[in-house]
C-alpha atoms as an extended CHARMM CRD file, in Angstrom:
* protein
*
       285  EXT
         1         1  MET       CA              0.2030000000       14.8470000000       31.1800000000  PROA      1               0.0000000000
         2         2  ASN       CA              3.0570000000       17.3830000000       29.8020000000  PROA      2               0.0000000000
         3         3  LYS       CA              5.5930000000       15.8990000000       32.3270000000  PROA      3               0.0000000000
         4         4  LEU       CA              4.7070000000       12.4770000000       31.2700000000  PROA      4               0.0000000000
         5         5  ILE       CA              5.2840000000       13.3410000000       27.7210000000  PROA      5               0.0000000000
         6         6  LEU       CA              8.6290000000       14.9060000000       28.4550000000  PROA      6               0.0000000000
         7         7  ILE       CA              9.8530000000       11.9090000000       30.3550000000  PROA      7               0.0000000000
         8         8  SER       CA              8.7660000000        9.7140000000       27.5630000000  PROA      8               0.0000000000
         9         9  LEU       CA             10.7880000000       11.7840000000       24.9870000000  PROA      9               0.0000000000
        10        10  LEU       CA             13.9080000000       11.7220000000       27.3310000000  PROA      10              0.0000000000
        11        11  ILE       CA             13.7320000000        7.9260000000       27.4580000000  PROA      11              0.0000000000
        12        12  VAL       CA             13.6740000000        7.7810000000       23.7990000000  PROA      12              0.0000000000
        13        13  VAL       CA             16.4370000000       10.1970000000       23.2600000000  PROA      13              0.0000000000
        14        14  GLN       CA             18.6540000000        8.3520000000       25.7940000000  PROA      14              0.0000000000
        15        15  ALA       CA             17.8880000000        5.0930000000       24.3950000000  PROA      15              0.0000000000
        16        16  CYS       CA             18.8940000000        6.0240000000       20.9530000000  PROA      16              0.0000000000
        17        17  ALA       CA             21.9320000000        7.5630000000       22.1920000000  PROA      17              0.0000000000
        18        18  GLN       CA             22.6940000000        9.4960000000       19.1050000000  PROA      18              0.0000000000
        19        19  ARG       CA             21.3190000000       12.4090000000       17.0420000000  PROA      19              0.0000000000
        20        20  THR       CA             18.0900000000       11.9680000000       15.1940000000  PROA      20              0.0000000000
        21        21  TYR       CA             17.5680000000       13.5900000000       11.8290000000  PROA      21              0.0000000000
        22        22  LEU       CA             14.2210000000       14.7800000000       10.3110000000  PROA      22              0.0000000000
        23        23  GLY       CA             13.2760000000       13.2620000000        7.0160000000  PROA      23              0.0000000000
        24        24  GLU       CA             10.7920000000       14.8180000000        4.6500000000  PROA      24              0.0000000000
        25        25  LEU       CA              8.6370000000       11.9580000000        2.7130000000  PROA      25              0.0000000000
        26        26  GLU       CA              7.2110000000       13.1820000000       -0.5190000000  PROA      26              0.0000000000
        27        27  ASP       CA              3.8640000000       11.6430000000       -1.3670000000  PROA      27              0.0000000000
        28        28  LEU       CA              3.9180000000       10.0880000000       -4.6820000000  PROA      28              0.0000000000
        29        29  GLY       CA              0.4980000000        8.4140000000       -4.7590000000  PROA      29              0.0000000000
        30        30  LYS       CA             -1.9000000000        6.1710000000       -3.1690000000  PROA      30              0.0000000000
        31        31  PHE       CA             -2.4300000000        2.4600000000       -3.7690000000  PROA      31              0.0000000000
        32        32  PRO       CA             -5.6620000000        1.2010000000       -4.9370000000  PROA      32              0.0000000000
        33        33  SER       CA             -7.9590000000       -0.3810000000       -2.2790000000  PROA      33              0.0000000000
        34        34  LYS       CA             -7.0590000000       -3.9130000000       -3.2430000000  PROA      34              0.0000000000
        35        35  LEU       CA             -3.3320000000       -3.0700000000       -1.9860000000  PROA      35              0.0000000000
        36        36  LYS       CA             -4.2500000000       -2.1220000000        1.6410000000  PROA      36              0.0000000000
        37        37  GLU       CA             -1.4740000000       -3.9790000000        3.2590000000  PROA      37              0.0000000000
        38        38  VAL       CA              1.6930000000       -3.6250000000        1.1010000000  PROA      38              0.0000000000
        39        39  SER       CA              4.5840000000       -5.4810000000        2.9570000000  PROA      39              0.0000000000
        40        40  GLY       CA              7.4730000000       -5.2620000000        0.5150000000  PROA      40              0.0000000000
        41        41  LEU       CA              8.5670000000       -3.3460000000       -2.6520000000  PROA      41              0.0000000000
        42        42  GLN       CA             11.4030000000       -3.4590000000       -5.0280000000  PROA      42              0.0000000000
        43        43  VAL       CA             12.6810000000       -1.3950000000       -7.8800000000  PROA      43              0.0000000000
        44        44  THR       CA             14.3190000000       -3.0900000000      -10.9770000000  PROA      44              0.0000000000
        45        45  GLU       CA             17.2560000000       -1.8190000000      -12.6890000000  PROA      45              0.0000000000
        46        46  ASP       CA             14.9090000000       -0.4100000000      -15.5810000000  PROA      46              0.0000000000
        47        47  GLY       CA             12.7150000000        1.3280000000      -12.9940000000  PROA      47              0.0000000000
        48        48  LYS       CA              9.8500000000       -1.0840000000      -12.6090000000  PROA      48              0.0000000000
        49        49  ILE       CA              8.2140000000       -1.1460000000       -9.1280000000  PROA      49              0.0000000000
        50        50  TRP       CA              7.0400000000       -4.3860000000       -7.6850000000  PROA      50              0.0000000000
        51        51  VAL       CA              5.0270000000       -4.7740000000       -4.5010000000  PROA      51              0.0000000000
        52        52  ILE       CA              3.6280000000       -7.5950000000       -2.4440000000  PROA      52              0.0000000000
        53        53  GLU       CA              1.0300000000       -7.9200000000        0.5040000000  PROA      53              0.0000000000
        54        54  ASP       CA              1.4380000000       -9.9980000000        3.5890000000  PROA      54              0.0000000000
        55        55  SER       CA             -0.5620000000      -12.8450000000        5.1880000000  PROA      55              0.0000000000
        56        56  GLY       CA             -4.3130000000      -13.2860000000        4.3480000000  PROA      56              0.0000000000
        57        57  ASN       CA             -3.7370000000      -11.9150000000        0.7280000000  PROA      57              0.0000000000
        58        58  LYS       CA             -3.1860000000      -13.4700000000       -2.7160000000  PROA      58              0.0000000000
        59        59  ASP       CA              0.1220000000      -15.3750000000       -3.9210000000  PROA      59              0.0000000000
        60        60  GLN       CA              0.7300000000      -12.5440000000       -6.2240000000  PROA      60              0.0000000000
        61        61  ILE       CA              3.2030000000       -9.7740000000       -6.9840000000  PROA      61              0.0000000000
        62        62  TYR       CA              2.0500000000       -6.4220000000       -8.5000000000  PROA      62              0.0000000000
        63        63  ARG       CA              3.7440000000       -4.0880000000      -10.6540000000  PROA      63              0.0000000000
        64        64  VAL       CA              2.7930000000       -0.4540000000      -10.0470000000  PROA      64              0.0000000000
        65        65  ASN       CA              3.7430000000        3.0020000000      -11.3270000000  PROA      65              0.0000000000
        66        66  ASN       CA              5.0720000000        5.9140000000       -9.4230000000  PROA      66              0.0000000000
        67        67  ASP       CA              1.3920000000        6.9090000000       -8.6350000000  PROA      67              0.0000000000
        68        68  GLY       CA              0.7590000000        3.5420000000       -6.8510000000  PROA      68              0.0000000000
        69        69  LYS       CA             -1.6730000000        2.4180000000       -9.7150000000  PROA      69              0.0000000000
        70        70  ILE       CA             -1.4970000000       -1.2650000000      -10.5560000000  PROA      70              0.0000000000
        71        71  LEU       CA             -0.0700000000       -1.9530000000      -14.1790000000  PROA      71              0.0000000000
        72        72  GLU       CA             -0.0520000000       -5.8210000000      -13.9910000000  PROA      72              0.0000000000
        73        73  SER       CA             -0.3030000000       -8.6770000000      -11.5020000000  PROA      73              0.0000000000
        74        74  LEU       CA              1.3940000000      -12.0500000000      -11.5950000000  PROA      74              0.0000000000
        75        75  LYS       CA              0.3550000000      -15.3900000000       -9.8010000000  PROA      75              0.0000000000
        76        76  VAL       CA              3.4360000000      -16.9340000000       -8.1750000000  PROA      76              0.0000000000
        77        77  ASP       CA              3.1880000000      -20.5020000000       -9.0360000000  PROA      77              0.0000000000
        78        78  HSD       CA              4.6430000000      -23.1730000000       -6.2700000000  PROA      78              0.0000000000
        79        79  ALA       CA              4.3700000000      -20.4290000000       -3.7580000000  PROA      79              0.0000000000
        80        80  LYS       CA              1.9720000000      -19.7770000000       -0.8230000000  PROA      80              0.0000000000
        81        81  ASN       CA              1.4980000000      -16.4150000000        0.8790000000  PROA      81              0.0000000000
        82        82  LYS       CA              1.7320000000      -17.5810000000        4.5290000000  PROA      82              0.0000000000
        83        83  ASP       CA              3.0240000000      -14.2250000000        5.4810000000  PROA      83              0.0000000000
        84        84  TRP       CA              5.0190000000      -12.3380000000        2.7700000000  PROA      84              0.0000000000
        85        85  GLU       CA              6.9890000000       -9.5900000000        4.2430000000  PROA      85              0.0000000000
        86        86  ASP       CA              9.7300000000       -8.1130000000        2.0590000000  PROA      86              0.0000000000
        87        87  LEU       CA             10.9690000000       -8.2070000000       -1.5830000000  PROA      87              0.0000000000
        88        88  THR       CA             14.6490000000       -7.9440000000       -2.8410000000  PROA      88              0.0000000000
        89        89  MET       CA             16.2790000000       -8.6050000000       -6.0800000000  PROA      89              0.0000000000
        90        90  ASP       CA             19.8530000000       -9.5810000000       -7.2360000000  PROA      90              0.0000000000
        91        91  ASP       CA             22.0010000000       -8.1210000000      -10.0530000000  PROA      91              0.0000000000
        92        92  ASP       CA             20.7850000000      -10.6860000000      -12.4400000000  PROA      92              0.0000000000
        93        93  GLY       CA             17.0670000000       -9.6040000000      -11.9980000000  PROA      93              0.0000000000
        94        94  ASN       CA             16.0210000000      -12.6290000000       -9.9050000000  PROA      94              0.0000000000
        95        95  LEU       CA             13.2600000000      -11.6660000000       -7.4930000000  PROA      95              0.0000000000
        96        96  TYR       CA             13.1720000000      -12.9790000000       -3.8530000000  PROA      96              0.0000000000
        97        97  ILE       CA              9.9930000000      -13.1340000000       -1.7580000000  PROA      97              0.0000000000
        98        98  GLY       CA             10.4170000000      -13.3790000000        1.9950000000  PROA      98              0.0000000000
        99        99  ASP       CA              7.9270000000      -15.6800000000        3.4400000000  PROA      99              0.0000000000
       100       100  PHE       CA              9.1570000000      -15.3080000000        6.8950000000  PROA      100             0.0000000000
       101       101  GLY       CA              6.6630000000      -13.3320000000        8.7880000000  PROA      101             0.0000000000
       102       102  ASN       CA              6.3000000000      -15.0210000000       12.1900000000  PROA      102             0.0000000000
       103       103  ASN       CA              4.3850000000      -12.8460000000       14.7070000000  PROA      103             0.0000000000
       104       104  GLY       CA              4.2020000000      -15.3970000000       17.3350000000  PROA      104             0.0000000000
       105       105  ASN       CA              7.5950000000      -17.0020000000       16.6820000000  PROA      105             0.0000000000
       106       106  GLY       CA              6.0300000000      -20.3670000000       16.2030000000  PROA      106             0.0000000000
       107       107  ARG       CA              6.5950000000      -21.1170000000       12.5200000000  PROA      107             0.0000000000
       108       108  GLU       CA              8.9540000000      -23.8760000000       11.5530000000  PROA      108             0.0000000000
       109       109  ASP       CA              8.2590000000      -23.6060000000        7.7570000000  PROA      109             0.0000000000
       110       110  LEU       CA             10.1710000000      -20.3140000000        6.9680000000  PROA      110             0.0000000000
       111       111  VAL       CA             10.8520000000      -19.9270000000        3.1660000000  PROA      111             0.0000000000
       112       112  ILE       CA             12.1910000000      -17.4060000000        0.6160000000  PROA      112             0.0000000000
       113       113  TYR       CA             10.9240000000      -17.8240000000       -2.9350000000  PROA      113             0.0000000000
       114       114  LYS       CA             13.0940000000      -17.1930000000       -5.6230000000  PROA      114             0.0000000000
       115       115  VAL       CA             11.4020000000      -16.0590000000       -8.9840000000  PROA      115             0.0000000000
       116       116  SER       CA             14.1350000000      -16.2510000000      -11.7380000000  PROA      116             0.0000000000
       117       117  ASN       CA             14.4390000000      -13.3430000000      -14.2040000000  PROA      117             0.0000000000
       118       118  ASP       CA             13.3510000000      -15.7080000000      -16.9480000000  PROA      118             0.0000000000
       119       119  GLU       CA              9.9790000000      -16.4280000000      -15.3430000000  PROA      119             0.0000000000
       120       120  MET       CA              9.1190000000      -12.6840000000      -14.8320000000  PROA      120             0.0000000000
       121       121  ASP       CA              7.6250000000      -12.3280000000      -18.3250000000  PROA      121             0.0000000000
       122       122  LYS       CA              5.0850000000      -15.2840000000      -17.5260000000  PROA      122             0.0000000000
       123       123  LYS       CA              1.5040000000      -14.6900000000      -16.1930000000  PROA      123             0.0000000000
       124       124  LYS       CA              2.3630000000      -17.3710000000      -13.5760000000  PROA      124             0.0000000000
       125       125  PRO       CA              6.1350000000      -17.4480000000      -12.8860000000  PROA      125             0.0000000000
       126       126  ASN       CA              7.5100000000      -20.4400000000      -11.2630000000  PROA      126             0.0000000000
       127       127  ALA       CA              9.1710000000      -20.1710000000       -7.6660000000  PROA      127             0.0000000000
       128       128  ASP       CA             12.0630000000      -22.0720000000       -6.2060000000  PROA      128             0.0000000000
       129       129  LYS       CA             12.2240000000      -22.6450000000       -2.5170000000  PROA      129             0.0000000000
       130       130  ILE       CA             15.0950000000      -21.5300000000       -0.1480000000  PROA      130             0.0000000000
       131       131  GLU       CA             13.9550000000      -23.1430000000        3.2610000000  PROA      131             0.0000000000
       132       132  PHE       CA             15.7500000000      -22.2120000000        6.1920000000  PROA      132             0.0000000000
       133       133  ASN       CA             15.7290000000      -22.1960000000       10.1200000000  PROA      133             0.0000000000
       134       134  TYR       CA             17.3390000000      -20.1060000000       12.8320000000  PROA      134             0.0000000000
       135       135  PRO       CA             19.8890000000      -22.2220000000       14.8100000000  PROA      135             0.0000000000
       136       136  GLN       CA             19.3460000000      -20.0280000000       18.0340000000  PROA      136             0.0000000000
       137       137  GLN       CA             15.6910000000      -20.8400000000       18.1110000000  PROA      137             0.0000000000
       138       138  LYS       CA             15.1780000000      -23.9760000000       20.1760000000  PROA      138             0.0000000000
       139       139  ASP       CA             11.4800000000      -23.5120000000       21.1230000000  PROA      139             0.0000000000
       140       140  PHE       CA              8.3710000000      -22.7560000000       19.0580000000  PROA      140             0.0000000000
       141       141  PRO       CA              7.4690000000      -20.1940000000       20.4450000000  PROA      141             0.0000000000
       142       142  PRO       CA             10.3680000000      -19.3250000000       22.8210000000  PROA      142             0.0000000000
       143       143  GLN       CA              9.8770000000      -17.4630000000       26.1600000000  PROA      143             0.0000000000
       144       144  LYS       CA              8.8880000000      -13.8060000000       25.9800000000  PROA      144             0.0000000000
       145       145  ASP       CA             12.3570000000      -12.6040000000       26.5540000000  PROA      145             0.0000000000
       146       146  SER       CA             13.6080000000      -14.5140000000       23.2520000000  PROA      146             0.0000000000
       147       147  LEU       CA             10.9310000000      -13.4640000000       20.7670000000  PROA      147             0.0000000000
       148       148  TYR       CA             13.5860000000      -12.5670000000       18.2830000000  PROA      148             0.0000000000
       149       149  PHE       CA             12.4850000000      -14.7580000000       15.2830000000  PROA      149             0.0000000000
       150       150  ASP       CA              9.8690000000      -12.6820000000       13.3970000000  PROA      150             0.0000000000
       151       151  THR       CA             11.1480000000      -11.3230000000       10.3860000000  PROA      151             0.0000000000
       152       152  GLU       CA             10.1830000000       -8.4990000000        7.9230000000  PROA      152             0.0000000000
       153       153  GLY       CA             13.4470000000       -7.2690000000        6.2270000000  PROA      153             0.0000000000
       154       154  PHE       CA             16.1590000000       -8.6230000000        4.0170000000  PROA      154             0.0000000000
       155       155  PHE       CA             18.2590000000       -7.8010000000        0.8350000000  PROA      155             0.0000000000
       156       156  HSD       CA             20.6170000000       -9.5830000000       -1.5010000000  PROA      156             0.0000000000
       157       157  LEU       CA             24.4710000000       -9.1930000000       -1.4090000000  PROA      157             0.0000000000
       158       158  ASN       CA             27.2850000000      -11.3590000000       -3.0500000000  PROA      158             0.0000000000
       159       159  ASP       CA             25.3090000000      -14.5890000000       -3.5310000000  PROA      159             0.0000000000
       160       160  HSD       CA             23.6700000000      -14.3790000000       -0.1370000000  PROA      160             0.0000000000
       161       161  LEU       CA             20.3280000000      -13.0580000000        1.3770000000  PROA      161             0.0000000000
       162       162  TYR       CA             20.8050000000      -10.8780000000        4.4890000000  PROA      162             0.0000000000
       163       163  ILE       CA             17.9990000000      -11.2990000000        6.9650000000  PROA      163             0.0000000000
       164       164  PHE       CA             17.1090000000       -8.8850000000        9.7480000000  PROA      164             0.0000000000
       165       165  THR       CA             14.8520000000      -10.2190000000       12.4130000000  PROA      165             0.0000000000
       166       166  LYS       CA             11.9170000000       -8.1680000000       14.0330000000  PROA      166             0.0000000000
       167       167  ASN       CA             12.1450000000       -7.7670000000       17.7310000000  PROA      167             0.0000000000
       168       168  ARG       CA              9.2330000000       -8.7620000000       19.8580000000  PROA      168             0.0000000000
       169       169  THR       CA             11.0230000000       -9.4320000000       23.1810000000  PROA      169             0.0000000000
       170       170  ARG       CA              9.5520000000       -8.5590000000       26.5290000000  PROA      170             0.0000000000
       171       171  PRO       CA             11.0720000000       -6.8060000000       28.1690000000  PROA      171             0.0000000000
       172       172  TYR       CA             12.1730000000       -5.0550000000       25.0680000000  PROA      172             0.0000000000
       173       173  SER       CA             15.9550000000       -5.1680000000       24.1120000000  PROA      173             0.0000000000
       174       174  GLY       CA             16.1860000000       -3.0350000000       20.9720000000  PROA      174             0.0000000000
       175       175  ASN       CA             18.3690000000       -5.7020000000       18.9790000000  PROA      175             0.0000000000
       176       176  THR       CA             17.7510000000       -7.1440000000       15.7530000000  PROA      176             0.0000000000
       177       177  LEU       CA             19.4710000000      -10.4890000000       14.7580000000  PROA      177             0.0000000000
       178       178  ILE       CA             21.4550000000      -10.6490000000       11.5200000000  PROA      178             0.0000000000
       179       179  TYR       CA             21.6360000000      -14.0170000000        9.5300000000  PROA      179             0.0000000000
       180       180  ARG       CA             22.3000000000      -14.9670000000        5.9120000000  PROA      180             0.0000000000
       181       181  VAL       CA             21.3770000000      -17.7850000000        3.6160000000  PROA      181             0.0000000000
       182       182  PRO       CA             22.6020000000      -18.7350000000        0.2720000000  PROA      182             0.0000000000
       183       183  ASP       CA             20.3670000000      -17.4710000000       -2.7920000000  PROA      183             0.0000000000
       184       184  LYS       CA             20.1300000000      -20.9910000000       -4.0910000000  PROA      184             0.0000000000
       185       185  GLU       CA             17.3410000000      -23.3090000000       -3.8490000000  PROA      185             0.0000000000
       186       186  GLY       CA             17.7930000000      -25.8240000000       -0.8950000000  PROA      186             0.0000000000
       187       187  GLU       CA             17.3420000000      -26.2190000000        2.8150000000  PROA      187             0.0000000000
       188       188  TYR       CA             19.6710000000      -24.3590000000        5.1730000000  PROA      188             0.0000000000
       189       189  GLU       CA             20.5740000000      -23.4240000000        8.6070000000  PROA      189             0.0000000000
       190       190  ALA       CA             20.8920000000      -19.8250000000        8.5490000000  PROA      190             0.0000000000
       191       191  GLU       CA             24.2350000000      -18.3590000000        9.3710000000  PROA      191             0.0000000000
       192       192  PHE       CA             24.2110000000      -16.1960000000       12.3970000000  PROA      192             0.0000000000
       193       193  LEU       CA             26.1850000000      -12.9990000000       11.7470000000  PROA      193             0.0000000000
       194       194  GLY       CA             25.6410000000      -11.2360000000       15.0680000000  PROA      194             0.0000000000
       195       195  SER       CA             23.0420000000       -8.7330000000       16.5520000000  PROA      195             0.0000000000
       196       196  LEU       CA             22.5630000000       -5.0420000000       16.0810000000  PROA      196             0.0000000000
       197       197  PHE       CA             21.3130000000       -2.6610000000       18.8400000000  PROA      197             0.0000000000
       198       198  LEU       CA             19.0290000000        0.0820000000       17.1770000000  PROA      198             0.0000000000
       199       199  CYS       CA             17.2860000000        1.7520000000       20.0040000000  PROA      199             0.0000000000
       200       200  ALA       CA             15.2820000000        0.6890000000       22.9920000000  PROA      200             0.0000000000
       201       201  ASP       CA             12.0950000000        2.3390000000       21.9980000000  PROA      201             0.0000000000
       202       202  GLN       CA              9.5300000000       -0.7380000000       21.3110000000  PROA      202             0.0000000000
       203       203  ASP       CA              7.3210000000        1.4960000000       19.0390000000  PROA      203             0.0000000000
       204       204  HSD       CA             10.1660000000        2.6980000000       16.8540000000  PROA      204             0.0000000000
       205       205  CYS       CA             12.9990000000        0.3610000000       16.6990000000  PROA      205             0.0000000000
       206       206  SER       CA             11.7280000000       -3.1060000000       15.3290000000  PROA      206             0.0000000000
       207       207  VAL       CA             12.7480000000       -3.7480000000       11.6830000000  PROA      207             0.0000000000
       208       208  THR       CA              9.8950000000       -3.8590000000        9.2100000000  PROA      208             0.0000000000
       209       209  SER       CA             11.8680000000       -3.7940000000        5.9360000000  PROA      209             0.0000000000
       210       210  ALA       CA             15.5310000000       -3.6430000000        4.7020000000  PROA      210             0.0000000000
       211       211  ASP       CA             17.3880000000       -2.8280000000        1.5300000000  PROA      211             0.0000000000
       212       212  ILE       CA             20.9640000000       -1.9780000000        0.4670000000  PROA      212             0.0000000000
       213       213  SER       CA             21.8910000000        0.7730000000       -2.0050000000  PROA      213             0.0000000000
       214       214  PRO       CA             23.0070000000       -0.1970000000       -5.6300000000  PROA      214             0.0000000000
       215       215  ASN       CA             26.6160000000        0.8280000000       -4.7170000000  PROA      215             0.0000000000
       216       216  GLY       CA             26.7350000000       -1.4070000000       -1.7200000000  PROA      216             0.0000000000
       217       217  ASN       CA             27.7140000000        1.4540000000        0.6780000000  PROA      217             0.0000000000
       218       218  THR       CA             24.3770000000        2.0020000000        2.6250000000  PROA      218             0.0000000000
       219       219  ILE       CA             21.8890000000       -0.2720000000        4.3960000000  PROA      219             0.0000000000
       220       220  ALA       CA             18.3840000000        1.0160000000        4.9660000000  PROA      220             0.0000000000
       221       221  LEU       CA             16.4190000000       -0.5450000000        8.0010000000  PROA      221             0.0000000000
       222       222  LEU       CA             12.9660000000        0.5990000000        8.3470000000  PROA      222             0.0000000000
       223       223  SER       CA             10.9310000000        0.4590000000       11.5190000000  PROA      223             0.0000000000
       224       224  TYR       CA              7.6230000000        2.2790000000       12.4740000000  PROA      224             0.0000000000
       225       225  GLY       CA              8.4890000000        5.9390000000       11.8790000000  PROA      225             0.0000000000
       226       226  PHE       CA             12.2540000000        5.6260000000       11.5430000000  PROA      226             0.0000000000
       227       227  VAL       CA             14.8310000000        4.8720000000        9.1030000000  PROA      227             0.0000000000
       228       228  PHE       CA             18.3250000000        3.4410000000       10.2030000000  PROA      228             0.0000000000
       229       229  LEU       CA             21.0610000000        3.9890000000        7.8060000000  PROA      229             0.0000000000
       230       230  LEU       CA             24.0560000000        1.8510000000        8.1090000000  PROA      230             0.0000000000
       231       231  THR       CA             27.3030000000        2.8020000000        6.7060000000  PROA      231             0.0000000000
       232       232  ASP       CA             31.0210000000        2.1300000000        7.1580000000  PROA      232             0.0000000000
       233       233  PHE       CA             30.3190000000       -1.6250000000        7.4590000000  PROA      233             0.0000000000
       234       234  SER       CA             32.3420000000       -4.7330000000        6.4970000000  PROA      234             0.0000000000
       235       235  VAL       CA             30.7050000000       -7.7750000000        4.9590000000  PROA      235             0.0000000000
       236       236  PRO       CA             29.4830000000      -10.2810000000        6.3950000000  PROA      236             0.0000000000
       237       237  ASP       CA             29.9860000000       -8.4940000000       10.0300000000  PROA      237             0.0000000000
       238       238  LEU       CA             27.5240000000       -5.6410000000        9.9110000000  PROA      238             0.0000000000
       239       239  THR       CA             27.4100000000       -5.2580000000       13.6460000000  PROA      239             0.0000000000
       240       240  LYS       CA             30.1570000000       -2.3560000000       13.8460000000  PROA      240             0.0000000000
       241       241  ALA       CA             28.3120000000       -0.1420000000       11.1500000000  PROA      241             0.0000000000
       242       242  SER       CA             27.7670000000        3.6490000000       11.6620000000  PROA      242             0.0000000000
       243       243  ILE       CA             24.1160000000        4.4260000000       12.1380000000  PROA      243             0.0000000000
       244       244  LYS       CA             22.1540000000        7.4230000000       11.3050000000  PROA      244             0.0000000000
       245       245  ILE       CA             18.5100000000        7.7240000000       12.4390000000  PROA      245             0.0000000000
       246       246  ILE       CA             15.9400000000        9.5080000000       10.3970000000  PROA      246             0.0000000000
       247       247  ASP       CA             12.5910000000       10.3000000000       11.8990000000  PROA      247             0.0000000000
       248       248  LEU       CA              9.8510000000       10.2020000000        9.0950000000  PROA      248             0.0000000000
       249       249  LYS       CA              7.4070000000       12.0730000000       11.1450000000  PROA      249             0.0000000000
       250       250  THR       CA              4.5310000000        9.7260000000       10.4700000000  PROA      250             0.0000000000
       251       251  ASP       CA              2.3620000000        7.5830000000       12.5560000000  PROA      251             0.0000000000
       252       252  THR       CA              1.2200000000        5.2200000000        9.7040000000  PROA      252             0.0000000000
       253       253  GLN       CA              2.4250000000        1.7710000000        9.4840000000  PROA      253             0.0000000000
       254       254  VAL       CA              5.3620000000        2.0540000000        7.3300000000  PROA      254             0.0000000000
       255       255  GLU       CA              6.4180000000       -1.7020000000        6.2010000000  PROA      255             0.0000000000
       256       256  SER       CA              8.2820000000       -1.2730000000        3.0970000000  PROA      256             0.0000000000
       257       257  ILE       CA             11.6330000000        0.2470000000        1.7950000000  PROA      257             0.0000000000
       258       258  CYS       CA             13.8900000000       -0.0130000000       -1.0430000000  PROA      258             0.0000000000
       259       259  PHE       CA             16.3450000000        2.1280000000       -3.0130000000  PROA      259             0.0000000000
       260       260  ALA       CA             15.4960000000        3.6600000000       -6.1840000000  PROA      260             0.0000000000
       261       261  ASN       CA             19.0460000000        4.9250000000       -6.4530000000  PROA      261             0.0000000000
       262       262  ASN       CA             21.9240000000        5.6300000000       -4.3250000000  PROA      262             0.0000000000
       263       263  ASN       CA             20.2770000000        8.6820000000       -2.9450000000  PROA      263             0.0000000000
       264       264  THR       CA             16.6640000000        7.9810000000       -2.9550000000  PROA      264             0.0000000000
       265       265  LEU       CA             14.4250000000        5.6390000000       -0.9700000000  PROA      265             0.0000000000
       266       266  LEU       CA             10.9990000000        4.5260000000       -1.8180000000  PROA      266             0.0000000000
       267       267  ILE       CA              8.7100000000        3.8610000000        1.3110000000  PROA      267             0.0000000000
       268       268  ALA       CA              5.1800000000        2.2980000000        1.4110000000  PROA      268             0.0000000000
       269       269  ASP       CA              2.8880000000        2.1510000000        4.2810000000  PROA      269             0.0000000000
       270       270  GLU       CA             -0.2830000000        0.0720000000        5.1630000000  PROA      270             0.0000000000
       271       271  GLU       CA             -3.5520000000        1.7890000000        5.8920000000  PROA      271             0.0000000000
       272       272  ASN       CA             -4.4310000000        2.4060000000        9.5840000000  PROA      272             0.0000000000
       273       273  ARG       CA             -6.5820000000        4.9580000000       11.4600000000  PROA      273             0.0000000000
       274       274  PHE       CA             -3.8380000000        7.6630000000       10.7680000000  PROA      274             0.0000000000
       275       275  GLY       CA             -3.9250000000        7.0400000000        7.0410000000  PROA      275             0.0000000000
       276       276  GLY       CA             -1.5100000000        5.5550000000        4.7640000000  PROA      276             0.0000000000
       277       277  ARG       CA             -1.8930000000        3.2390000000        1.8120000000  PROA      277             0.0000000000
       278       278  LYS       CA              0.5910000000        5.3960000000        0.0070000000  PROA      278             0.0000000000
       279       279  LEU       CA              4.0770000000        5.3470000000       -1.7650000000  PROA      279             0.0000000000
       280       280  TYR       CA              6.6060000000        8.0200000000       -0.7850000000  PROA      280             0.0000000000
       281       281  GLU       CA              9.8890000000        9.0880000000       -1.8660000000  PROA      281             0.0000000000
       282       282  LEU       CA             12.7130000000       10.1330000000        0.6030000000  PROA      282             0.0000000000
       283       283  LYS       CA             15.7540000000       12.0130000000       -0.7280000000  PROA      283             0.0000000000
       284       284  LEU       CA             18.8830000000       11.4160000000        1.2820000000  PROA      284             0.0000000000
       285       285  ASP       CA             21.6460000000       13.9390000000        1.8120000000  PROA      285             0.0000000000
């Protein structure tokens, strides 16, 4: 057994092909039982924390405090939670909900809901639809070696929403596909920007959330147990970015990430047999 463990570790190290740093998660608090499946979170400019849950849960956004306690909930009008997977916000305070979860790669109704800043004070804020498709996907679902079109991470930058797909290929390729769509209501064919190799470990290298720092210098991609920090990139081509890997030292199902400021990340996990349902802070060097 020890020999098998050693071989597995060597495979992971070789697949990542670069140094992995250890991160120290600080436990901020635990979400209430009604928030068992937090799939996205976002911090506003004035420090408010908003979270969502994924498929099978309500069409609501929740404002929580630093301890994970619910302060308010808003029912999003003209929006349906088919599989909400991430949150992001633009500089004007407009909130975007990524309803693009697609485990089986069979969906043809991918949408991002835009809740304008003016609506955020209402109990039932109205949402506009940004509908889109991936031009590379021809079959629903595609063959196992082409299962690239599940999505759980995106962020806003310069009037566009940058989307990172979650790799479910068999055999596993380690790539995330990068797309972008305009941040305005409408129907779009997503613009393909290229693919990014993260690492070849299926259990740790599929993107579950994404965000960009307020100064625009760092992109954080979350996976199960790892954070990939992208720097030295140019827009819109992100494929030549430098990548730093941080091992979070956790076996919980980490699903959400956002920047609280340029040097601090907030991370949330869903509840599984290892624990979770918590809000964490990760300080960056």
